[in-house]
C-alpha positions in Angstrom: 1.2 -13.8 19.5 -2.3 -13.8 18.1 -5.2 -12.0 19.8 -8.5 -13.7 20.1 -11.7 -11.6 19.8 -15.1 -13.2 20.6 -17.9 -11.5 18.6 -21.4 -12.7 18.8 -23.6 -13.1 15.7 -25.9 -10.2 16.6 -23.1 -7.7 16.9 -21.7 -8.7 13.5 -25.0 -8.0 11.9 -25.1 -4.6 13.5 -21.6 -3.7 12.4 -21.5 -5.3 9.0 -25.0 -6.2 7.8 -28.2 -4.3 7.4 -31.8 -4.7 8.3 -33.8 -6.0 5.4 -37.3 -7.1 4.5 -36.0 -9.7 2.1 -37.4 -13.1 3.2 -35.5 -15.3 0.7 -34.0 -18.3 2.6 -30.8 -18.0 0.5 -30.3 -14.4 1.7 -30.5 -15.6 5.3 -28.0 -18.4 4.7 -25.6 -15.9 3.0 -25.9 -13.5 6.0 -25.1 -16.3 8.4 -22.1 -17.4 6.4 -20.8 -13.9 6.1 -21.1 -13.4 9.9 -19.4 -16.7 10.6 -16.5 -16.0 8.3 -16.0 -12.5 9.8 -16.0 -14.0 13.3 -13.3 -16.5 12.3 -11.2 -13.8 10.7 -11.4 -11.6 13.8 -10.2 -14.5 15.8 -7.3 -15.2 13.5 -5.9 -12.0 12.2 -2.7 -10.4 13.5 -3.1 -7.2 15.6 -1.8 -5.1 12.7 -4.5 -6.3 10.3 -7.5 -6.1 12.6 -8.0 -2.3 12.1 -7.9 -2.7 8.3 -10.4 -5.6 8.3 -12.9 -3.8 10.5 -12.7 -0.7 8.3 -13.1 -2.9 5.2 -16.2 -4.5 6.7 -17.7 -1.1 7.6 -17.0 0.3 4.1 -18.7 -2.8 2.6 -21.8 -2.3 4.8 -22.1 1.4 3.7 -21.7 0.4 0.1 -24.3 -2.3 0.5 -26.9 0.2 1.7 -26.1 2.5 -1.2 -26.4 -0.3 -3.8 -29.4 -2.3 -2.6 -32.8 -1.4 -1.3 -34.1 -3.3 1.8 -36.5 -5.3 -0.3 -34.3 -5.9 -3.3 -33.5 -9.6 -2.7 -31.7 -10.1 -6.0 -29.3 -7.3 -5.3 -28.7 -8.3 -1.7 -28.1 -11.9 -2.6 -25.6 -10.9 -5.3 -23.6 -8.6 -3.0 -23.5 -11.2 -0.2 -22.3 -13.9 -2.6 -19.5 -11.7 -3.8 -18.6 -10.7 -0.2 -18.5 -14.3 1.0 -16.1 -15.2 -1.8 -13.8 -12.4 -0.7 -14.0 -13.5 2.9 -13.5 -17.2 2.0 -10.3 -16.2 0.1 -8.9 -14.2 3.0 -9.9 -16.9 5.5 -8.1 -19.5 3.4 -4.8 -17.5 3.4 -5.1 -16.6 7.1 -5.7 -20.2 8.2 -2.6 -21.3 6.3 -0.4 -19.1 8.4 -1.4 -21.0 11.5 0.0 -24.3 10.0 3.4 -23.1 8.7 5.5 -25.8 7.1 9.0 -25.0 5.8 9.9 -26.3 2.4 13.5 -26.1 1.3 14.6 -25.2 -2.3 18.0 -24.9 -3.8 19.3 -21.6 -5.0 21.1 -18.4 -3.9 20.1 -14.8 -3.4 21.1 -12.3 -6.1 20.6 -8.6 -6.7 19.5 -8.7 -10.3 19.1 -11.8 -12.4 19.8 -15.3 -11.3 23.0 -17.3 -11.4 21.3 -20.7 -11.9 19.6 -22.7 -14.6 15.9 -23.3 -14.6 13.7 -26.2 -15.7 12.6 -26.1 -19.3 9.0 -26.6 -18.4 9.0 -23.7 -15.9 5.9 -21.5 -15.9 6.3 -17.8 -15.5 3.7 -15.7 -13.8 3.8 -11.8 -13.8 1.6 -10.0 -11.3 1.0 -6.8 -9.5 -0.8 -3.4 -9.3 0.0 0.2 -8.3 -0.4 -0.7 -4.6 -1.6 -3.5 -2.4 -4.1 -3.5 0.5 -3.5 -0.9 3.2 -1.7 -2.0 6.4 0.2 -0.7 9.4 3.4 -2.6 8.7 6.6 -0.5 8.4 9.6 -1.9 6.5 13.1 -1.0 5.4 15.8 1.1 6.9 13.5 4.2 7.1 10.5 2.3 8.3 8.2 3.1 5.4 4.5 2.2 5.7 3.9 -0.7 3.4 0.8 -2.0 1.5 0.5 -5.8 1.4 0.0 -8.2 -1.5 -1.3 -11.6 -0.5 0.0 -14.0 -3.2 -1.2 -17.6 -3.5 0.5 -19.8 -6.2 -1.2 -23.1 -7.3 0.9 -24.9 -10.0 1.4 -28.5 -8.8 2.3 -29.8 -12.3 4.9 -27.3 -13.3 7.6 -25.3 -11.4 7.1 -21.6 -11.3 9.0 -18.3 -11.4 7.4 -15.0 -10.3 7.8 -11.5 -11.7 6.1 -9.1 -9.3 5.8 -5.3 -9.8 4.3 -2.4 -8.0 4.9 1.3 -7.3 4.2 1.7 -3.6 6.3 0.4 -0.7 5.0 -3.1 -0.4 5.3 -6.6 1.3 4.7 -9.6 -1.0 3.3 -12.3 1.4 3.6 -15.5 -0.6 2.0 -18.9 0.0 1.6 -22.0 -2.3 -0.3 -25.2 -2.6 1.0 -28.7 -2.1 3.2 -29.8 -5.0 3.9 -26.3 -6.2 7.6 -25.4 -6.5 8.6 -21.8 -6.7 12.0 -21.5 -8.4 12.7 -17.8 -8.2 11.0 -14.4 -7.7 11.9 -11.0 -9.3 10.3 -8.2 -7.3 10.3 -4.6 -8.4 8.9 -1.3 -7.2 9.6 2.4 -7.2 9.8 2.3 -3.3 11.1 -0.3 -0.9 10.0 -3.9 -1.4 10.1 -6.9 0.9 9.1 -10.6 0.5 7.6 -12.8 3.2 6.7 -16.5 3.1 9.4 -17.8 0.8 12.3 -19.8 2.2 15.6 -18.0 2.2 17.0 -20.6 -0.2 14.7 -19.4 -3.0 16.6 -16.8 -5.1 14.9 -13.4 -4.8 15.9 -10.3 -6.8 14.5 -7.1 -5.4 14.7 -3.8 -7.3 13.7 -0.4 -6.1 14.5 3.3 -6.6 17.7 2.9 -4.5 18.9 -0.1 -6.5 18.7 0.7 -10.2 20.3 -2.3 -11.7 20.1 -3.4 -15.4 17.0 -5.6 -15.1 14.7 -2.6 -14.8 11.6 -1.8 -12.8 7.9 -1.0 -13.7 4.4 -1.6 -12.4 2.6 -4.7 -13.6 -0.5 -3.3 -15.3 -2.1 -2.8 -18.7 0.2 0.0 -19.7 3.3 -2.1 -19.1 2.4 -5.2 -21.0 4.9 -4.5 -23.7 7.7 -4.5 -21.2 7.0 -7.8 -19.5 8.2 -10.3 -22.1 11.6 -8.5 -22.7 12.2 -8.6 -18.9 11.2 -12.2 -18.7 13.5 -13.2 -21.5 16.4 -11.4 -19.8 15.7 -13.2 -16.5 14.5 -16.6 -17.6 15.1 -16.8 -21.4 11.4 -17.3 -22.2 8.1 -15.3 -22.3 5.7 -14.9 -19.5 2.9 -17.5 -19.5 0.2 -15.5 -17.7 -0.2 -11.9 -16.3 -2.4 -11.1 -13.3 -3.6 -7.8 -11.8 -4.2 -7.7 -8.1 -7.7 -7.2 -6.6 -7.7 -5.4 -3.2 -4.1 -6.7 -2.8 -5.0 -10.4 -3.5 -3.3 -12.4 -6.2 -4.3 -16.0 -7.1 -1.7 -17.4 -9.6 -2.1 -20.6 -11.6 -4.9 -23.1 -11.4 -8.2 -22.3 -9.6 -8.0 -23.0 -5.9 -10.6 -24.3 -3.5 -11.1 -23.6 0.2 -10.1 -27.2 1.0 -6.6 -26.7 -0.5 -3.8 -26.8 2.1 -1.4 -23.9 1.7 2.3 -23.7 2.7 4.4 -20.8 3.7 7.9 -20.5 5.1 8.7 -19.2 8.6 12.2 -18.1 7.4 10.9 -14.6 6.7 7.5 -13.9 8.3 5.6 -10.7 7.7 5.9 -9.8 11.4 9.7 -10.1 11.2 9.7 -7.4 8.5 7.7 -5.0 10.6 9.6 -2.2 12.3 7.6 -1.3 15.4 10.1 1.3 16.5 10.1 3.2 13.1 9.4 6.9 13.2 6.3 8.2 11.6 6.6 9.3 8.0 4.8 11.4 5.4 1.3 12.5 6.3 1.1 10.5 9.5 4.1 12.5 10.9 2.4 15.7 9.9 -0.9 14.8 11.5 1.0 13.8 14.6 2.7 17.2 14.7 -0.6 19.0 14.4 -2.1 17.0 17.3 0.9 18.0 19.4 0.6 21.7 18.5 3.8 21.8 16.6 2.0 22.5 13.3 -1.3 23.8 12.3 -3.0 24.0 8.9 -2.5 27.3 7.0 -5.4 29.7 6.6 -6.2 32.4 4.0 -5.0 34.9 6.6 -1.6 33.4 6.6 -1.3 33.9 2.8 -2.5 37.5 3.1 0.0 38.1 5.9 2.8 36.8 3.7 1.7 38.9 0.7 1.5 42.0 2.9 5.0 41.6 4.4 6.8 40.6 1.2 9.1 43.4 0.1 8.2 45.0 -3.2 10.3 44.0 -6.2 11.7 47.3 -7.6 12.7 45.7 -10.8 9.1 45.0 -11.8 6.9 47.6 -13.4 3.8 48.9 -11.5 0.6 47.2 -12.6 -2.5 49.5 -12.8 -5.6 47.4 -12.9 -8.9 47.1 -11.0 -7.6 43.9 -9.2 -3.8 43.6 -9.5 -2.5 40.1 -9.0 -1.2 39.6 -5.4 2.2 37.9 -4.9 0.8 34.9 -3.1 2.8 31.7 -2.6 1.8 28.4 -4.2 0.4 26.2 -1.4 -0.1 22.4 -1.5 -0.9 20.7 1.8 0.0 23.8 3.8 1.2 23.9 7.4 2.4 26.7 9.7 5.4 25.7 11.9 4.8 27.0 15.4 7.5 25.2 17.4 10.9 23.4 16.8 10.2 20.8 14.1 11.9 17.9 12.4 10.7 17.5 8.8 9.7 13.8 8.4 10.9 11.4 5.7 9.1 10.8 2.5 7.6 14.2 1.6 7.8 13.6 -2.2 5.2 13.9 -4.9 1.7 14.0 -3.6 3.0 13.7 -0.1 4.9 17.0 -0.3 3.8 20.0 1.8 4.1 23.8 1.9 5.5 25.0 5.2 5.4 28.5 6.7 7.8 29.2 9.5 6.3 31.5 12.1 8.4 34.5 13.1 10.7 33.7 16.0 10.6 29.9 15.5 13.9 28.2 14.7 14.6 26.7 11.3 13.3 23.1 11.1 15.8 20.3 10.5 15.4 17.3 8.1 15.0 16.9 4.4 12.3 19.0 2.6 12.1 16.5 -0.2 9.7 18.0 -2.8 8.2 20.4 -0.2 8.8 24.2 0.2 9.5 26.4 3.2 8.4 30.1 3.4 10.3 31.8 6.3 8.5 34.7 8.0 11.9 35.6 9.7 13.7 36.4 6.4 10.7 36.6 4.0 12.4 34.1 1.7 11.5 30.7 0.4 13.4 27.5 -0.4 12.1 24.4 -2.0 10.7 23.1 -5.3 7.5 25.2 -5.6 9.0 28.6 -4.7 8.9 29.9 -8.3 5.5 28.5 -9.3 3.8 31.8 -8.7 6.1 33.5 -11.1 7.6 36.0 -8.7 10.9 34.2 -8.0 11.1 34.3 -4.2 
């Protein structure tokens, strides 16, 4: 179901535009077009994307005020022209989803590589980035929060194969122009990947941290250019024709595309069908939720002083005589005090890891620490990856 929002021109100017003394007629026309496109998008976007679009518009408005003075017509016109191009592209993709047509291709799904022959004139596009645009979609068995890549392929004269690579959990939402035939897609990422828009009959090979097959996985970016052709030759027995880096999650592959181009996408796997509305919160979202419920609170300097004061002295270490002897303080990253029974959420790895302190009398939390650490005031012991970083070997 799509939700319709009626937004009048004045309210859009208040939210997304800015007052200006620029009297250039072109500037006025660009403002009107920007407001019209924003209204159309608000009327068309799925409920999960509305929040991101509004936030994006607000950030653009703040940036505009920082970049351009009220009477700097040249600057204002340039920024509005760029913004209207972005909105036109998003509107083009969104409209195409309302006129879904299913196109059938031959092929079979495989885990790594493809058990089929490909046309000799097939074009190969490699594309990606570290992550796509932010979204509230959750995918996979664990319901990980996914970024989204909007991929539009325009190659009506030659069949196409795709090599798509990212790091983050991601959904690749793919559409194509009339006459374009997508033969196969190889999708790789460190975290869970999903593909929307392609018919189920198009062979898709998905690789992530849980499926380390022989084809390999890396992010499509400048640093990985030397890896792309060897992978392409392994998959398709030829080099990649073109490489694209995503901009704000958007990828336009092949020939330039106009607003008037009709796009096609398959209803076999829609982006909404991938979303797990019942998935538990993960990573920082779960931690923020626990704080709001009084289960956790952020650590304070007093908590660290309390730990240092209560920690038993290590009799095997010599006594240090100095004006300010180093205190035995724990290493803290993203610190939280556990105040009530708590289940450690999924996904606390790398930058998402945390340092937990268990308040005295509170039961030991359940769940996987990941890369996090737990300092227990009940036993004055620590377990986890960062316990030894302060050099005292807790």
